[in-house]
FIDREN-306524 format. One record per residue (C-alpha): residue number from 1; residue in three letters; x, y, z. Coordinates in nm, 2 decimals. Each point is the difference from the previous one (the first is absolute). Layout:
<nodes>
pos	code	px	py	pz
NUM	Ala	X	Y	Z;
...
</nodes>
This chain:
<nodes>
pos	code	px	py	pz
1	Unk	-15.15	-0.22	-3.31;
2	Unk	0.00	0.18	0.38;
3	Unk	0.21	-0.16	0.23;
4	Unk	0.25	0.17	0.27;
5	Unk	0.23	-0.29	-0.02;
6	Unk	0.09	0.00	-0.38;
7	Unk	0.34	0.02	-0.16;
8	Unk	-0.03	0.10	-0.36;
9	Unk	0.28	-0.06	-0.27;
10	Unk	-0.07	0.18	-0.33;
11	Unk	0.20	-0.16	-0.26;
12	Unk	0.06	-0.38	-0.06;
13	Unk	0.34	0.01	-0.16;
14	Unk	0.30	-0.20	0.18;
15	Unk	0.02	0.30	0.27;
16	Unk	-0.37	-0.04	0.11;
17	Unk	0.02	-0.37	0.01;
18	Unk	0.32	0.00	0.21;
19	Unk	-0.17	0.23	0.21;
20	Unk	-0.31	-0.20	0.05;
21	Unk	0.16	-0.33	0.06;
22	Unk	0.21	0.13	0.28;
23	Unk	-0.29	0.16	0.17;
24	Unk	-0.22	-0.30	-0.03;
25	Unk	0.26	-0.22	0.14;
26	Unk	0.02	0.21	0.33;
27	Unk	-0.18	-0.06	0.31;
28	Unk	-0.01	0.40	0.05;
29	Unk	-0.27	0.01	-0.30;
30	Unk	-0.24	-0.26	0.17;
31	Unk	-0.33	0.14	-0.01;
32	Unk	0.08	0.23	-0.29;
33	Unk	-0.13	-0.04	-0.36;
34	Unk	0.27	0.06	-0.28;
35	Unk	-0.11	0.09	-0.33;
36	Unk	0.18	0.07	-0.32;
37	Unk	-0.15	0.24	-0.26;
38	Unk	0.14	-0.01	-0.37;
39	Unk	-0.08	0.23	-0.28;
40	Unk	0.04	-0.30	-0.26;
41	Unk	-0.13	-0.34	-0.02;
42	Unk	0.30	-0.21	0.07;
43	Unk	0.30	0.01	0.26;
44	Unk	0.35	0.06	-0.07;
45	Unk	0.03	0.36	-0.11;
46	Unk	0.31	0.02	-0.18;
47	Unk	0.05	-0.37	0.03;
48	Unk	-0.22	-0.11	-0.34;
49	Unk	0.08	-0.33	-0.16;
50	Unk	-0.20	-0.15	-0.28;
51	Unk	-0.03	-0.33	-0.19;
52	Unk	0.11	-0.04	-0.33;
53	Unk	-0.04	-0.35	-0.16;
54	Unk	0.13	-0.22	0.27;
55	Unk	0.26	0.24	0.17;
56	Unk	-0.03	0.32	0.23;
57	Unk	0.13	0.33	-0.09;
58	Unk	0.06	0.32	0.26;
59	Unk	-0.14	0.32	-0.14;
60	Unk	0.14	0.17	0.34;
61	Unk	0.24	-0.13	0.25;
62	Unk	0.16	-0.32	-0.16;
63	Unk	0.32	-0.09	0.19;
64	Unk	0.19	-0.03	0.34;
65	Unk	0.34	-0.06	0.15;
66	Unk	0.01	-0.18	0.33;
67	Unk	0.30	0.23	0.08;
68	Unk	-0.18	0.31	-0.04;
69	Unk	-0.36	-0.10	0.05;
70	Unk	0.01	-0.22	0.31;
71	Unk	-0.38	0.06	0.08;
72	Unk	-0.10	-0.09	-0.32;
73	Unk	0.22	-0.31	0.01;
74	Unk	-0.13	-0.10	0.32;
75	Unk	-0.37	0.00	-0.06;
76	Unk	0.02	-0.17	-0.35;
77	Unk	0.17	-0.27	0.19;
78	Unk	-0.24	0.00	0.27;
79	Unk	-0.28	-0.03	-0.25;
80	Unk	0.18	-0.26	-0.22;
81	Unk	-0.02	0.19	-0.32;
82	Unk	0.18	-0.16	-0.27;
83	Unk	0.29	0.22	-0.15;
84	Unk	0.24	-0.02	-0.28;
85	Unk	0.33	0.19	-0.08;
86	Unk	-0.03	0.35	-0.13;
87	Unk	0.30	-0.04	-0.24;
88	Unk	0.06	0.38	-0.11;
89	Unk	0.30	0.09	0.18;
90	Unk	0.25	-0.05	-0.31;
91	Unk	-0.02	0.25	-0.28;
92	Unk	0.03	-0.10	-0.31;
93	Unk	0.14	0.21	-0.29;
94	Unk	0.17	0.25	0.24;
95	Unk	-0.06	0.38	-0.06;
96	Unk	0.27	0.18	-0.10;
97	Unk	0.01	0.19	0.32;
98	Unk	0.03	-0.28	0.23;
99	Unk	0.37	-0.05	-0.02;
100	Unk	0.16	0.14	0.33;
101	Unk	-0.36	0.08	0.14;
102	Unk	0.02	-0.18	0.33;
103	Unk	0.32	0.16	0.08;
104	Unk	-0.11	0.34	-0.09;
105	Unk	-0.32	-0.02	0.24;
106	Unk	0.22	-0.15	0.25;
107	Unk	0.23	0.29	0.01;
108	Unk	-0.26	0.25	0.00;
109	Unk	-0.22	-0.16	0.27;
110	Unk	0.18	0.15	0.30;
111	Unk	-0.05	0.37	-0.10;
112	Unk	-0.37	-0.07	-0.03;
113	Unk	-0.03	0.07	0.35;
114	Unk	0.11	0.39	-0.03;
115	Unk	-0.26	0.01	-0.31;
116	Unk	-0.33	-0.10	0.16;
117	Unk	-0.17	0.33	-0.11;
118	Unk	0.06	-0.04	-0.39;
119	Unk	-0.11	-0.25	-0.28;
120	Unk	0.20	-0.27	-0.08;
121	Unk	0.02	0.08	-0.34;
122	Unk	0.13	0.36	0.14;
123	Unk	0.25	-0.18	0.23;
124	Unk	0.12	-0.24	-0.32;
125	Unk	0.05	0.35	-0.19;
126	Unk	0.22	0.13	0.28;
127	Unk	0.23	-0.27	-0.01;
128	Unk	-0.03	-0.16	-0.35;
129	Unk	-0.12	0.30	-0.23;
130	Unk	-0.32	0.02	-0.18;
131	Unk	0.08	-0.24	-0.29;
132	Unk	0.14	-0.29	0.22;
133	Unk	-0.28	0.05	0.24;
134	Unk	-0.25	-0.07	-0.26;
135	Unk	0.20	-0.31	-0.14;
136	Unk	-0.04	-0.13	0.35;
137	Unk	-0.35	0.03	0.04;
138	Unk	-0.09	-0.13	-0.36;
139	Unk	0.24	-0.30	0.09;
140	Unk	-0.20	-0.07	0.33;
141	Unk	-0.34	0.00	-0.17;
142	Unk	-0.22	0.16	0.25;
143	Unk	-0.08	0.34	-0.12;
144	Unk	-0.14	0.12	0.35;
145	Unk	0.38	0.06	0.08;
146	Unk	-0.04	0.31	-0.23;
147	Unk	-0.29	0.15	0.23;
148	Unk	0.07	0.30	0.22;
149	Unk	-0.17	-0.16	0.32;
150	Unk	0.26	-0.32	-0.02;
151	Unk	0.28	0.07	0.23;
152	Unk	0.31	-0.20	-0.01;
153	Unk	-0.12	-0.18	0.29;
154	Unk	-0.31	-0.10	-0.15;
155	Unk	0.20	-0.09	-0.34;
156	Unk	0.25	-0.23	0.16;
157	Unk	-0.30	-0.18	0.17;
158	Unk	-0.16	-0.04	-0.34;
159	Unk	0.33	-0.13	-0.12;
160	Unk	0.07	-0.26	0.27;
161	Unk	-0.34	-0.13	0.00;
162	Unk	-0.09	-0.10	-0.34;
163	Unk	0.11	-0.30	-0.13;
164	Unk	0.09	0.11	-0.35;
165	Unk	0.26	0.26	0.10;
166	Unk	0.11	-0.15	0.34;
167	Unk	0.32	-0.08	-0.16;
168	Unk	0.11	0.32	0.02;
169	Unk	-0.03	0.00	0.34;
170	Unk	0.14	-0.22	0.32;
171	Unk	-0.32	-0.19	-0.03;
172	Unk	0.10	-0.19	-0.32;
173	Unk	-0.05	-0.34	0.04;
174	Unk	-0.34	0.04	0.22;
175	Unk	-0.24	-0.28	-0.10;
176	Unk	-0.36	0.09	-0.11;
177	Unk	-0.32	-0.16	-0.04;
178	Unk	-0.37	0.02	-0.10;
179	Unk	-0.30	-0.19	0.07;
180	Unk	-0.10	-0.26	-0.26;
181	Unk	-0.36	0.09	0.06;
182	Unk	0.08	0.40	0.03;
183	Unk	-0.02	0.23	0.28;
184	Unk	-0.39	-0.01	0.01;
185	Unk	0.03	-0.35	0.14;
186	Unk	0.17	0.12	0.32;
187	Unk	-0.26	0.28	0.02;
188	Unk	-0.25	-0.27	-0.05;
189	Unk	0.14	-0.18	0.29;
190	Unk	0.02	0.28	0.23;
191	Unk	-0.37	0.10	-0.08;
192	Unk	-0.11	-0.35	0.08;
193	Unk	0.19	-0.02	0.32;
194	Unk	-0.15	0.33	0.10;
195	Unk	-0.33	-0.10	-0.07;
196	Unk	0.04	-0.29	0.22;
197	Unk	0.11	0.24	0.28;
198	Unk	-0.34	0.15	-0.05;
199	Unk	0.10	0.32	-0.18;
200	Unk	-0.28	0.14	-0.20;
201	Unk	0.05	0.10	-0.34;
202	Unk	-0.19	0.28	-0.21;
203	Unk	0.09	0.03	-0.39;
204	Unk	-0.09	0.26	-0.22;
205	Unk	-0.03	0.27	0.28;
206	Unk	0.17	0.33	-0.10;
207	Unk	0.11	0.21	0.28;
208	Unk	-0.17	0.35	-0.06;
209	Unk	-0.01	0.18	0.32;
210	Unk	0.16	-0.04	0.35;
211	Unk	-0.15	0.20	0.32;
212	Unk	0.18	-0.01	0.33;
213	Unk	-0.16	-0.01	0.34;
214	Unk	0.18	0.02	0.34;
215	Unk	0.05	-0.38	0.01;
216	Unk	-0.13	-0.14	-0.33;
217	Unk	0.01	0.06	-0.36;
218	Unk	-0.30	0.00	-0.22;
219	Unk	0.09	-0.13	-0.37;
220	Unk	-0.22	0.07	-0.30;
221	Unk	0.03	-0.26	-0.31;
222	Unk	-0.17	0.00	-0.32;
223	Unk	-0.11	-0.35	-0.08;
224	Unk	-0.03	-0.18	-0.34;
225	Unk	-0.34	0.15	-0.07;
226	Unk	0.12	0.35	0.10;
227	Unk	-0.20	-0.04	0.34;
228	Unk	0.15	0.16	0.30;
229	Unk	0.12	-0.24	0.28;
230	Unk	0.12	0.14	0.33;
231	Unk	0.24	-0.18	0.24;
232	Unk	0.08	0.12	0.36;
233	Unk	0.34	-0.12	0.14;
234	Unk	0.21	0.02	0.33;
235	Unk	0.30	-0.02	-0.22;
236	Unk	0.07	0.06	-0.38;
237	Unk	0.31	-0.11	-0.18;
238	Unk	0.03	0.14	-0.36;
239	Unk	0.21	-0.24	-0.17;
240	Unk	0.02	0.23	-0.31;
241	Unk	0.32	0.13	-0.18;
242	Unk	0.07	0.39	0.01;
243	Unk	-0.19	0.06	-0.36;
244	Unk	-0.34	-0.13	0.16;
245	Unk	0.04	0.16	0.30;
246	Unk	0.03	0.34	-0.14;
247	Unk	-0.33	-0.08	-0.18;
248	Unk	-0.19	-0.04	0.34;
249	Unk	-0.11	0.30	0.21;
250	Unk	0.26	-0.03	0.24;
251	Unk	0.24	0.28	-0.09;
252	Unk	0.27	-0.24	-0.06;
253	Unk	0.31	0.03	0.04;
254	Unk	0.00	0.35	0.15;
255	Unk	-0.16	-0.08	0.31;
256	Unk	0.13	-0.34	0.03;
257	Unk	0.36	-0.01	-0.07;
258	Unk	0.32	0.24	-0.06;
259	Unk	0.09	-0.24	-0.28;
260	Unk	-0.13	0.05	-0.36;
261	Unk	-0.07	-0.29	-0.25;
262	Unk	0.08	-0.10	-0.34;
263	Unk	-0.09	-0.26	-0.24;
264	Unk	0.10	-0.14	-0.36;
265	Unk	-0.21	-0.18	-0.25;
266	Unk	0.07	-0.36	-0.11;
267	Unk	-0.06	-0.20	-0.30;
268	Unk	0.02	-0.38	-0.06;
269	Unk	-0.06	-0.16	-0.35;
270	Unk	-0.02	-0.39	-0.06;
271	Unk	0.03	-0.11	-0.35;
272	Unk	-0.11	-0.37	-0.09;
273	Unk	0.13	-0.20	-0.32;
274	Unk	-0.12	-0.35	-0.13;
275	Unk	0.39	-0.10	0.04;
276	Unk	0.29	0.14	0.21;
277	Unk	0.20	0.13	-0.31;
278	Unk	0.23	0.18	0.25;
279	Unk	0.15	-0.32	0.09;
280	Unk	0.18	-0.01	-0.34;
281	Unk	0.18	0.31	0.14;
282	Unk	0.11	-0.14	0.31;
283	Unk	-0.23	0.24	0.17;
284	Unk	-0.22	-0.24	0.20;
285	Unk	0.00	0.11	0.41;
286	Unk	0.20	0.32	-0.08;
287	Unk	-0.06	0.38	0.03;
288	Unk	0.14	0.28	-0.23;
289	Unk	0.01	0.37	0.07;
290	Unk	-0.03	0.20	-0.30;
291	Unk	-0.01	0.38	-0.11;
292	Unk	-0.37	0.01	-0.13;
293	Unk	-0.35	0.02	0.15;
294	Unk	0.01	-0.38	0.11;
295	Unk	0.30	0.07	0.21;
296	Unk	0.01	-0.33	0.20;
297	Unk	-0.07	-0.30	-0.23;
298	Unk	-0.05	-0.36	0.16;
299	Unk	-0.04	-0.35	-0.15;
300	Unk	-0.20	-0.21	0.23;
301	Unk	0.09	-0.38	-0.07;
302	Unk	-0.19	-0.13	-0.31;
303	Unk	-0.32	0.19	0.10;
304	Unk	0.03	0.35	-0.07;
305	Unk	0.18	0.36	-0.02;
306	Unk	-0.08	0.28	0.22;
307	Unk	0.16	0.36	0.04;
308	Unk	-0.03	0.22	0.31;
309	Unk	0.04	0.41	-0.03;
310	Unk	-0.06	0.27	0.23;
311	Unk	-0.05	0.38	0.05;
312	Unk	-0.02	0.16	-0.37;
313	Unk	0.00	-0.34	-0.17;
314	Unk	-0.28	-0.15	0.18;
315	Unk	-0.20	0.29	-0.09;
316	Unk	0.13	-0.04	-0.38;
317	Unk	-0.15	-0.35	0.00;
318	Unk	-0.31	0.09	0.17;
319	Unk	-0.04	0.25	-0.28;
320	Unk	0.11	-0.27	-0.25;
321	Unk	-0.31	-0.23	0.11;
322	Unk	-0.25	0.24	-0.05;
323	Unk	0.06	-0.03	-0.38;
324	Unk	-0.13	-0.34	-0.03;
325	Unk	0.16	-0.35	0.01;
326	Unk	0.13	-0.01	-0.32;
327	Unk	0.21	0.33	0.02;
328	Unk	0.14	-0.06	0.33;
329	Unk	0.11	-0.35	-0.10;
330	Unk	0.18	0.14	-0.32;
331	Unk	0.20	0.25	0.24;
332	Unk	0.07	-0.28	0.25;
333	Unk	0.16	-0.23	-0.29;
334	Unk	0.16	0.26	-0.16;
335	Unk	0.20	0.11	0.32;
336	Unk	0.07	-0.39	0.08;
337	Unk	0.13	-0.01	-0.35;
338	Unk	0.23	0.29	0.07;
339	Unk	0.11	-0.11	0.32;
340	Unk	0.11	-0.33	-0.12;
341	Unk	0.14	0.13	-0.32;
342	Unk	-0.24	-0.27	-0.17;
343	Unk	-0.18	0.08	-0.32;
344	Unk	-0.37	0.05	0.08;
345	Unk	-0.08	-0.22	-0.31;
346	Unk	0.15	-0.33	0.21;
347	Unk	-0.19	0.09	0.29;
348	Unk	-0.35	-0.19	0.03;
349	Unk	-0.32	0.18	0.09;
350	Unk	-0.12	-0.02	0.34;
351	Unk	-0.31	-0.21	0.08;
352	Unk	-0.11	0.21	0.28;
353	Unk	0.10	0.25	0.26;
354	Unk	-0.08	0.13	0.37;
355	Unk	0.10	0.31	0.16;
356	Unk	-0.05	0.22	0.28;
357	Unk	0.06	0.39	0.08;
358	Unk	0.05	0.11	0.35;
359	Unk	-0.03	0.36	0.03;
360	Unk	0.15	0.02	0.34;
361	Unk	0.18	-0.33	-0.01;
362	Unk	0.26	0.10	0.26;
363	Unk	-0.05	0.24	0.28;
364	Unk	0.23	0.11	0.26;
365	Unk	0.11	0.30	0.23;
366	Unk	0.21	0.27	-0.17;
367	Unk	0.21	0.07	0.30;
368	Unk	0.30	-0.25	0.03;
369	Unk	0.07	0.13	0.35;
370	Unk	-0.11	-0.01	0.28;
371	Unk	-0.15	-0.35	0.06;
372	Unk	-0.40	-0.03	-0.09;
373	Unk	-0.23	-0.06	0.29;
374	Unk	-0.12	-0.37	-0.06;
375	Unk	-0.39	0.15	0.01;
376	Unk	-0.16	0.33	-0.01;
377	Unk	-0.31	0.07	0.25;
378	Unk	-0.24	0.25	0.07;
379	Unk	-0.31	0.04	0.23;
380	Unk	0.20	-0.11	0.31;
381	Unk	0.13	-0.28	-0.19;
382	Unk	-0.34	-0.18	-0.11;
383	Unk	0.07	0.07	-0.35;
384	Unk	0.31	-0.15	-0.16;
385	Unk	0.15	0.04	-0.34;
386	Unk	0.23	-0.29	-0.11;
387	Unk	0.16	-0.07	-0.32;
388	Unk	0.33	-0.13	-0.15;
389	Unk	0.10	0.34	-0.10;
390	Unk	0.06	0.05	0.40;
391	Unk	0.26	-0.27	0.03;
392	Unk	0.35	-0.01	-0.11;
393	Unk	-0.04	-0.32	-0.25;
394	Unk	-0.09	0.08	-0.34;
395	Unk	-0.17	-0.34	-0.05;
396	Unk	-0.36	0.01	-0.04;
397	Unk	-0.06	-0.33	0.20;
398	Unk	0.27	0.03	0.26;
399	Unk	-0.08	0.41	0.06;
400	Unk	-0.36	-0.12	0.01;
401	Unk	0.02	-0.28	0.23;
402	Unk	0.22	0.22	0.25;
403	Unk	-0.21	0.30	-0.03;
404	Unk	-0.34	-0.19	0.07;
405	Unk	0.16	-0.19	0.32;
406	Unk	0.12	0.36	0.09;
407	Unk	-0.35	0.14	0.02;
408	Unk	-0.13	-0.32	0.17;
409	Unk	0.25	0.04	0.27;
410	Unk	-0.09	0.39	0.02;
411	Unk	-0.35	-0.13	0.08;
412	Unk	0.08	-0.28	0.24;
413	Unk	0.22	0.21	0.20;
414	Unk	-0.30	0.24	0.05;
415	Unk	-0.22	-0.25	0.08;
416	Unk	0.25	-0.16	0.27;
417	Unk	0.00	0.36	0.15;
418	Unk	-0.38	0.04	0.01;
419	Unk	-0.05	-0.34	0.19;
420	Unk	0.27	0.08	0.25;
421	Unk	-0.18	0.33	0.07;
422	Unk	-0.35	-0.19	0.01;
423	Unk	0.16	-0.24	0.25;
424	Unk	0.10	0.29	0.22;
425	Unk	-0.33	0.18	-0.01;
426	Unk	-0.16	-0.34	0.11;
</nodes>
């Protein structure tokens, strides 16, 4: 694959697809070949939906708010994807520590400006004491808020941009939706649109080596049968999260950025039953936050129950699944029984289950200040790194779209400059 007019994009997640579409739609890339290389066998990255019976479930990104995710909302409207209300903005069975929590967080928020170099938990302890700080985070249900790398600014972003706890912020009342056919349907539409525009896709291509030249980059991939595949590019976009960048031979982040990066694991568990027994307890389309490893427990219409955890509890569930299906389900049902104060003997046995563990589910820059550059680049701007971790948005899809378009704009500006230079020379 030798061609001096190739733009290679590594990663077919929402960032890579958004980058490819913007490039393919520009007159400046006329005469260029745009290629996307993907390690896996599908597009989407952390957007991953599967079919269960006659409905879709999102193992990854699963909801959006038009107010907080305008780019996602616009794309969905343009592509005509079917949406439905994501109802989990009202907490059932309120946690004991929810009383007065909105007022406490509002009073503390102005003080975070002088506390950007400490963790959110330390920030809370300084103002509320250790015991009350534990109670606040337990009540919010996102255990990442305990982590040293979560600053007050990042913590408030988490609180304000998640439907289950937006009621403790000024965003109370924001509408949320999910896609009827899951976010994979959106990704599939973007993939099809890119293919129509001539973007080439290569799946099961794992990037193993990068060699830089004066005005191009040589990429080495390992194919599905372990064969070596080489690709020469005039521009290379690494649409990869920081953890993936760190595994390459590119000295990331040391020679790329003054910022450092962190990530947290996530776990989603879906439990299916022959009948929606939770309707008898008035829990349909409600969410509750509990003091056990389930943490956030959702009751989806008459279809299923799911729970969503992060940080240490995500790792806990990952270990539980290794014990086998029976042991895993026993633990889940025991904890549901405890959370709802219902005898486990009264609860039916699940008919099936699905789960997904994301070892680096959310990735982000650790430094809250100053503003992160929109892309990172090397080799005279011919190698570009882009990720939702570099954007101020904590939404996978929204941040991914922004990041991919930022990378495309970076390349288009360089192509425009090179075009002007060629005109002057001629």
